[in-house]
GUKE-655463 format. One record per residue (C-alpha): residue in one letter; z, y, x. Coordinates in steps of 0.02 Angstrom, whole numbers, padded with zeros to 5 digits, always signed. Example, Ala and Ser with C-alpha at 12.3 -4.5 7.8 and 13.67 -1.06 7.14 Angstrom:
// GUKE-655463
a+00390-00225+00615;s+00357-00053+00684;
//
This chain:
// GUKE-655463
m-01373+00567-00253;k-01307+00492-00415;w-01143+00398-00419;m-01086+00274-00551;k-00915+00304-00629;y-00821+00150-00688;r-00677+00177-00812;l-00562+00028-00832;k-00448+00016-00984;t-00282-00069-00949;t-00095-00044-00983;e+00032+00073-00904;e+00131-00081-00855;a-00015-00150-00755;e-00091+00011-00686;d-00006-00002-00515;l-00049-00184-00498;v-00231-00155-00548;s-00241-00008-00427;a-00179-00121-00287;v-00310-00252-00331;l-00447-00119-00326;a-00383-00061-00156;d-00386-00240-00092;l-00569-00247-00144;g-00605-00092-00041;i-00611+00030-00187;g-00522+00192-00140;g-00489+00355-00231;v-00439+00277-00398;q-00400+00405-00534;i-00263+00356-00658;e-00246+00430-00832;d-00102+00387-00949;l+00021+00468-01068;a+00180+00403-00985;p+00318+00536-00983;l+00343+00617-00813;t+00501+00581-00715;e+00605+00724-00648;e+00543+00685-00472;e+00362+00691-00530;k+00392+00858-00615;r+00463+00928-00452;q+00312+00866-00355;m+00194+00955-00476;f+00271+01124-00429;v+00266+01187-00609;d+00407+01254-00716;i+00341+01197-00884;p+00236+01038-00881;a+00101+01017-01010;e+00152+00934-01174;l+00072+00764-01192;p+00033+00663-01350;p+00147+00515-01389;d+00139+00378-01257;d+00026+00237-01317;g+00051+00123-01166;i-00133+00131-01119;a-00196+00179-00947;y-00372+00215-00885;l-00418+00188-00703;s-00580+00270-00643;f-00672+00233-00482;y-00842+00275-00411;l-00976+00175-00319;d-01124+00248-00228;p-01303+00181-00230;k-01282+00104-00057;q-01149-00017-00119;d-01185-00183-00205;r-01120-00124-00372;d-01151-00286-00466;a-01058-00390-00336;i-00911-00268-00329;l-00899-00261-00519;a-00903-00451-00527;d-00760-00457-00402;v-00661-00332-00505;k-00685-00431-00666;r-00635-00593-00578;e-00475-00518-00510;l-00432-00443-00679;e-00442-00615-00757;n-00329-00682-00619;l-00201-00546-00658;r-00194-00600-00840;a-00102-00756-00784;f+00056-00659-00745;t+00048-00486-00824;d-00022-00397-00977;i-00174-00299-00921;g-00228-00254-01099;e-00414-00249-01138;g-00472-00248-00957;t-00637-00176-01015;i-00746-00067-00904;t-00864+00071-00961;v-00998+00142-00847;s-01072+00317-00836;e-01178+00412-00712;t-01109+00564-00623;a-01175+00693-00502;d-01136+00687-00317;v-00978+00792-00322;d-00837+00791-00197;w-00729+00675-00302;r-00668+00585-00146;n-00574+00742-00092;n-00524+00817-00259;w-00370+00705-00272;k-00296+00788-00116;k-00237+00938-00218;y-00107+00824-00298;f-00042+00745-00136;k+00099+00858-00075;p+00237+00830+00054;f+00382+00724-00011;h+00538+00638+00053;v+00588+00458+00075;d+00773+00490+00104;d+00777+00595+00264;i+00596+00559+00313;l+00460+00683+00264;v+00290+00610+00220;a+00158+00746+00230;p-00031+00744+00207;t-00123+00806+00360;w-00197+00956+00267;e-00026+01026+00214;k+00107+01124+00309;i+00286+01067+00331;p+00392+01148+00193;p+00524+01273+00249;g+00686+01187+00294;d+00603+01022+00340;e+00550+01070+00517;e+00680+00958+00600;k+00646+00803+00494;l+00555+00649+00555;v+00377+00676+00489;l+00244+00547+00447;w+00075+00634+00442;i-00040+00535+00328;d-00220+00549+00272;p-00262+00383+00189;g-00449+00420+00180;t-00525+00270+00091;a-00383+00152+00142;f-00232+00110+00035;g-00066+00195+00072;t-00003+00372+00048;g+00180+00324+00047;m+00207+00389-00129;h+00212+00217-00207;e+00380+00131-00234;t+00327-00024-00137;t+00290+00078+00020;q+00452+00175+00003;l+00550+00013-00010;c+00471-00043+00153;i+00509+00121+00241;r+00692+00111+00189;a+00703-00067+00253;l+00623-00015+00417;k+00755+00120+00436;k+00888-00013+00418;y+00817-00150+00529;m+00706-00065+00658;k+00783-00066+00833;k+00726+00030+00985;g+00593-00065+01081;a+00554-00187+00940;r+00378-00253+00909;l+00308-00240+00733;l+00170-00332+00641;d+00104-00245+00484;a+00001-00368+00382;g-00119-00275+00268;t-00091-00111+00358;g-00208+00000+00253;s-00182+00180+00310;g-00059+00119+00443;i+00088+00212+00367;l+00216+00073+00394;a+00165+00042+00574;i+00173+00229+00609;a+00344+00239+00526;a+00406+00094+00632;l+00345+00176+00792;k+00430+00340+00748;l+00589+00242+00709;g+00593+00166+00883;a+00469+00022+00890;s+00382+00003+01058;e+00223-00073+00990;a+00139-00108+00822;v-00002-00223+00774;g-00089-00203+00607;t-00204-00326+00520;d-00320-00293+00374;l-00475-00363+00291;d-00550-00194+00246;p-00657-00109+00381;c-00613+00059+00299;t-00443+00044+00383;v-00522+00070+00555;d-00559+00255+00527;a-00402+00285+00423;v-00287+00208+00554;a-00375+00301+00696;d-00356+00468+00605;n-00173+00439+00564;k-00132+00382+00741;a-00209+00542+00808;a-00116+00649+00680;n+00050+00572+00734;g+00018+00572+00922;i+00012+00382+00933;s-00095+00300+01067;d-00206+00146+01053;g-00084+00055+01166;q+00056+00083+01042;f-00038+00032+00885;r-00173-00101+00889;l-00279-00142+00736;i-00356-00313+00702;i-00485-00336+00564;g-00470-00514+00500;n-00384-00633+00380;l-00210-00678+00441;i-00195-00817+00312;d-00326-00938+00375;d-00429-00859+00515;a-00382-00943+00679;d-00452-00801+00786;t-00347-00672+00693;q-00192-00779+00707;k-00222-00804+00893;a-00250-00616+00919;v-00086-00579+00830;g+00009-00709+00931;p+00143-00835+00879;g+00327-00792+00896;s+00286-00615+00952;f+00368-00495+00829;d+00542-00432+00793;v+00491-00359+00624;v+00347-00401+00507;t+00299-00295+00357;a+00182-00349+00217;n+00157-00235+00067;i+00036-00346-00028;l+00027-00433-00196;p+00127-00595-00218;d-00030-00701-00236;v-00073-00648-00058;l+00105-00648+00010;v+00140-00829-00038;p-00008-00908+00056;m+00021-00786+00200;m+00202-00839+00227;p+00164-00979+00354;a+00069-00855+00463;i+00204-00722+00442;a+00343-00843+00487;s+00251-00911+00639;s+00224-00733+00704;m+00411-00694+00700;k+00533-00713+00843;s+00694-00809+00815;g+00809-00685+00728;g+00658-00582+00675;i+00650-00493+00508;c+00510-00488+00379;i+00499-00354+00245;l+00393-00405+00097;s+00344-00287-00043;g+00213-00262-00178;i+00313-00375-00294;l+00341-00336-00477;d+00520-00359-00536;g+00532-00533-00610;k+00393-00601-00499;q+00496-00620-00339;e+00547-00803-00356;p+00383-00877-00288;v+00397-00760-00137;i+00579-00809-00108;r+00533-00994-00119;a+00390-00966+00004;c+00512-00884+00126;e+00636-01027+00111;k+00499-01156+00132;q+00462-01079+00302;g+00646-01089+00352;l+00681-00903+00324;r+00847-00843+00255;v+00833-00709+00121;l+00946-00563+00163;a+00911-00440+00022;a+00809-00403-00133;d+00795-00215-00156;h+00731-00129-00312;q+00645+00036-00349;g+00572+00066-00520;e+00487-00094-00576;w+00457-00154-00397;v+00553-00268-00278;s+00553-00293-00090;i+00619-00450-00006;t+00696-00448+00168;a+00714-00614+00257;e+00765-00674+00430;r+00694-00812+00539;l+00839-00922+00597;
//
């Protein structure tokens, strides 16, 4: 079987945002190439003493993804190009051009796993299911994650911001809604931090297998974590299945152009005194999200930063 490789030229500034857009379109296993200098943390995660010397950083990033013959390539590519043009309204995506080449049926979907190693979010260990717990970490709270084709390894700053907020606000016996659950990592983190029940929603059917695998890896039952495939923004059946006024904590690690129209549904799902944790927001782009919270009668408690990303925590009065 022949696969088509699509190589998208963008900027380092926009690579995370473009990756998130591709994930929202159901495109997993995106490969990123750039010349950005490695941080000290990234060097430690590479487990090498002397990293390779790179040419001068030119600010350009290439994102590669693959589509198989069974997929409607033209329709998917049209969706990608449309979303790229939408991104131009609020960030510099550079050329946004896409080149296409044919490649053999290699195991590209699994090759990326060699770079996903156990790492810490404060005192929580996030570990891929195919790795062993590093010596000295045996007593830590562990999140076992295999994202499969769904979005969410926990390595991204936006996910880590959410996990830290969950550590702060999650109470024993609380109910959690995770809007756009992806791999289910935030719901699983909440359950391990004391939540009694989690409900995840997502548009992408790929999340079904990813969530099932990650629940099994973490010893979580179907009764503890329920997944709903549907659009929380405007689908009445999904909103009814979620339930109004049902949740102590809501997480949503999604782009602002999804967060803003989703805020009425998020607010209506929260109990009085409930907390919502909103991430996926580039620094400088948080004001529309804050206004959307306030419009729904929520009080913003915090705006936390990591790298170039921001998370907003708000309370329903």
